[in-house]
N, C-alpha and C positions, 0 to 999 in steps of 0.2 A: 382437864384436857378439853372437855366440851366448851368451856368458856374461852380457851385459847383458840380453838377452831372457829368459834363464832366471831371473835374479834378479828381474826385473820381475814375472814371473808368480808367483814364490814370494812376493814381497812382497804382491801383490794377494790371493793365496790366504790369507796370514796375516791380512791386514786383514779379509777377508771372514769369517774364522772368528770374529772378535770383533764386528764391526759388523753382520754379516749382509748382506742384499741391499738394505737401505734406503739412501736418500740420507743421507750423513754429512758435515755441515759440519765445518769445522776446530774451531770452538768456538762453541757457542750457549748463551745463558743459560737458566736454569730459574727459573720463577716459581711456586712451590708453597706459599708461606706467606702472610704478611699484606700482600703488595704492594698488592692492590686496596684493602684496608681502609685502609692508611695514605695511599695516594695520594688516595683518595676523601675522607679526612678533610682533606687539604690543600685539595682543591677546594671542599669545603663551607665551610671556614673562610675561604677567600679568600687565605690566606697561601701563595702559590706561588713567591714570589721569594726574596730573600736574607734575609728576616726570617721567623721561624717556629720552632716548638719542635723540629722534626725536625732542623734543622741542628745545634742545640746537643746534641740527643740522639745524633746520629750521631757527632759529635766525641767525646763522652764514651764511647760504646760502642767506638769505634775505639781510644781510649787504653786502655781497660780490656782489650780483646782483645789488643792488641799489647804491653802492658806499658810503653808510652810515657807519660810524664807528661802530654804535651799532643799533641793532634791538631787540625790546622786544615784544614777541608774547603774545597776550591777546585774550579774548573770542570773541570779535567782534570789529568792527570799532568804534562804539559809545563809548565803554569802552576806547578804545585807545584815542579818542578825549577828553573824560572826564579827563583822567590822564594827557594828554598833556597840557590841560588848567590849571590844578593844578600846573604842573611843571612850567608853564609860570607865576605863581603868581596870577591867577585869584581868587578873593575872593568874599565873600558875599557883595552884593551891588555894585559891579563893573558893567561896561558895556563892551560888547565884540562885535566888528564889524563883522557881517556875511552877506553874500549875501542873499537877500530876495528870490532869485531863487536858491534853494538848496533842498536837501533831508532833511526831518525834523530832522534827527539825529544831524545835525550840530547845530541847535538851541537848541535841547533838551540837548545836552552835556553842553552847557553854563548854562542852568538852574540847572543842577546837581551841579554846583559849587555855587549856590545861586546868580548868576549874571544874568543880563538881556541881551538878544540879542538886538543888535542895527542894524537895517536892512539897507543895502546899495544897490545901484543900479548896474545893469549889463550893459555890452556893447555887441553889436552884433558880433564883430570880434572874440571874444574868448568865448562868452556866460558866461564869468566870470566877476569879479568886474570891474567896470569902474574906472580906477585909476585916471584919470584927474578930473573927477567930484567928486570923493572921496576926493582928495586933496583940491579942492575948498571948499567943504562942511566942512571939518575939520578946514580949515583956518578961517572960519566964526564961527563955533560952538565951537571949542576947544580953550583952553588956557593952555599953558605949565606952570605948577607950581610945584616947588619942584621935578622936574624930571618926572612928570606925566602929561598926557593929561586930562584936566578937561572939562567935558561937561558943558558949561556955562548955559545951560537951566536947567539941572537937578542937577548940583553940584557933580555928580558922576565921578569917575575915569573911563576913557575909557582905559582899560588895554591891550587889545589884538586885533589883526586883524586876521581873519580866512578866507582866500580865499579857495574856493572849485573849483577844476579843473573839470569843468562840462563835463560829458560823456567821461572823459579821456583826454580832451584838456587842456593843461597847460594855465593858465592865464598869464597876463603880470607880470611875477615874478620880473623883474628888477624894474618896477614901484612900485610894492607892497613893495619891500624891502626899496625903497627910502622913501615911505610914512611912513612905520613903523619906520624907523630911525628918520625922521624929527619930528614925532609926539609922539615919545617915547613909541611905541607900541611893544609888543611881537608879532612876526609873527609865527603863528601855521598853517601849511598847512594841509588842509583837502584833502589829495590825495587818499581818499578811492577808487576812481574809476580809479586811474592813474598808477597802477603798469605797468611798461614798457614804460611809457611816458617820453619823454626827452625834456628839455628846453635848447637850445644852448649846447647840448651834455651832459647835467647833468640831473640826474634822478629827476623827480618831487617828492616833499616831503622831499628833502634834503637841501633846501635853508633856511628855517626858523630855529628857535631854536629847534623846533621839527616838525615832520610831521607824518601823520598817514596813514595807509593802511587798506583796508577791504578785507576779503576773503570769503564773503558771497557766497552762492551757485550760484549767478548770476554774479560773478566777473570774471576777466580775468583768475585767478586761484582760486580754492576754497579749503577751509579746512572744508567745511560744514558750520560752523560758525567760525569766527575768525577775528582778526585784528592784527596790529602791530604798535608800536611807533618807529619812526626813529629819531636818534639824533647823532650828532658828539661830544657831550659833555659827558665826562665820568661821571661826578657827576650827571647829569640829568639821564643818563642811570641807574646808581646804584639806584637812588631814584625811578625811574620808576619801576624797578624790585622789589624793596622793598615794595612799596605801592600797587603793583598789586598782591602780595602774602601775604596779611593780615598783613604786617609789622612784620613778625615773625623773631626773631633773631636766628641765627644759634646755634643749640645745639643738641647733640645726642638724647635727649629724652624730655627735658622740652619745654613747650609751653610758650614762652615769647614774647609778642608783645609790641612795644614801641610807637605805635600811632594808632589812628583809621585809617583803611585802607580798601582796597577792595580785594575781592577774584576774581580777573580778569584773572588769568593765563590761557593760552591755554592748554587744555589737550593733552597728548602725542598722543592719538589716532588721534586727528585732525591734529596735527603737522606732523604725518606720511603721511597723505593724502597730506598735503601741500608740503612736500619734493618731493613727486612723481610728483605733478602738476608743481612745479617750474622747474623740470628737462625738462619739455616740453614747457616752456613759449615761446621760440623763434619760435617754430612752430605755436603756437596759434597766436602770434603777426603777423607772416607772413600771415596767413590765414585771419586775420582781415583786413590787407591791401588789399589782393586780393578781399575780399568782398566789401571794399570801392570802388575799381576801377570798379568792376562789377556793383555796384549801380550807380556809376558816369556815366557809359555808358548807363545804362538803363533809367536814368532820364535826360539825356542830351537834349532830345527833348520835355520834359514835361514842358509846360509853367505854371508859377504860383507857382513853388516850386523849391527850391535848396537844394542840399545835403550839410550838414555841413562838412567843411573840417578843417584839422589841421591848427592852426594859424602859421603865419610866424615866423621862428626861432624855431619852435617846431616840434617834431616827436611824434604824438599821438598814443596811443594804440588802438584807435577807439573802445573803450569798447562798447558803444552803438552808432550805426549809427543813424543819425537824419536828418529829413527833416525840412526845414524852409519855411513856406508858405510866399509868398509875401503878404504885408499888405492888398491888395484889395481882396485876396482870403481867408481871415480869416474865413468867414462864412462856408467854405468848411471843416474845421477841423473835426467837429463831424461827418459829413457824411463819410469822409474818415475813421475815426476810426470805425464806425459802419459797413461800407461796408467790410473792411478788416477783422475785427474780426469775422464777420458772416461766413467767409469761412476759419476760423482758421489760419489766418495769424495775429499773435499777433502784434498789434501796440498800443502805449500808448502816452498820452499827457505828457507834462512836469509836474513837481510837482505843486501843488497849492502853490502859493507864501506864504511864511511864515507869512507875516503880514495879510493875509486873513484868517488864522486859528484863531478860536475864542480865544484860550488861549494866542495868541501872539499879538492880535490887539492893546493892550495898550502899546506895546514896542516902544521905540524911533525909528525913521526912517527918512531917507532923502526922497526926491522925488524919486519914484520908477516907473516912467512911462515906462522905457525901460524893466525892469523886468516884469512888468504887460503885456506889449505887447508881449514879447518873450514867456511868459508862454502860451499865446493863439495861438501862431504860430508854436510851436515846436511839432513834432511827432517823436517818436522813432520807428524804424522798426526792423525786425528780425536781430540779430547781432551775433548769435552763430558762434564760430570759425569753426565749422564743416559744415557750410552751403555750402561752395564752396571749391574746391581743396582738397588736401591731405597733412596733416601736415608733412608727411614723404617723400614727393616728393623731 
């Protein structure tokens, strides 16, 4: 107990040395550019819903920024992932490999397709999927038959692999691509947290058949609520746009729809906000790195905890800064959380692992010992781009 108390005090002091005495949310947006101008233009024009120039502009700007040939803007990241899975051919009764340590939207989107999440373990280096252990697991569990990977225990097709780039840190994408190829899996990147993150010089979310982004209020840039599907495949892009706009066929006045689809298109009002935010992203990212280095200095002498850093070969956006407790200091986590939040410094634990949620407990899973361990050792700390520095310096 004494060690936990000491560590809690040292963590609070380190945080105070960076954020000062002020109230510090976990992550809040900055509106310092053309947000008011573009949103007012939307209001003045009357085009606030799914038709308007800012939706098209935002999609074009996203494609340009990420290096993806196409970007399709939608209402949120979960909707983006739902559609991306449909584009990957995920069907009723399939299984989809997802990390157990992820935000619940990753697993929820799989169930929207009538498929089952199949939970896989993480590794400490990236906090993402452990590629080596996944390969060994699939080699024993899976059987390639008629061009598909069959789960020998359930008899179901394992259709896709969905890595999630945790806190904006890219996973082992080369390894994931190799596993997907060898086991006949579609690779769909959950890059909801990773706008601005690079893997060997290429933007996260652009390696799989599709990738998705989120622009929730707590992300690197925000559209209030929103997401996007990234793809380099023209046919997939056309299909994505079609099924996110109720599958309405073009016509001057008639309402003709050729399939059951979704009303997932991003409103013009949200896209206007996104255009203004994207204009400022380099400043946001620069400040995120400044914040990381400030925390690195502050925590350099704190024993029992380490600051999570970008993986080798990657340049992370540092969306959420995170502390990782040393295993012997695991009992200190809840005391750190209560001590910091009591003085309005927002800290949060990692998500509850998906297989521990009641509605996912019967889903297939591999040994998840590392994900379980990491979920008890991770603490997110204040990460707003405005905490240190000036984005216009």
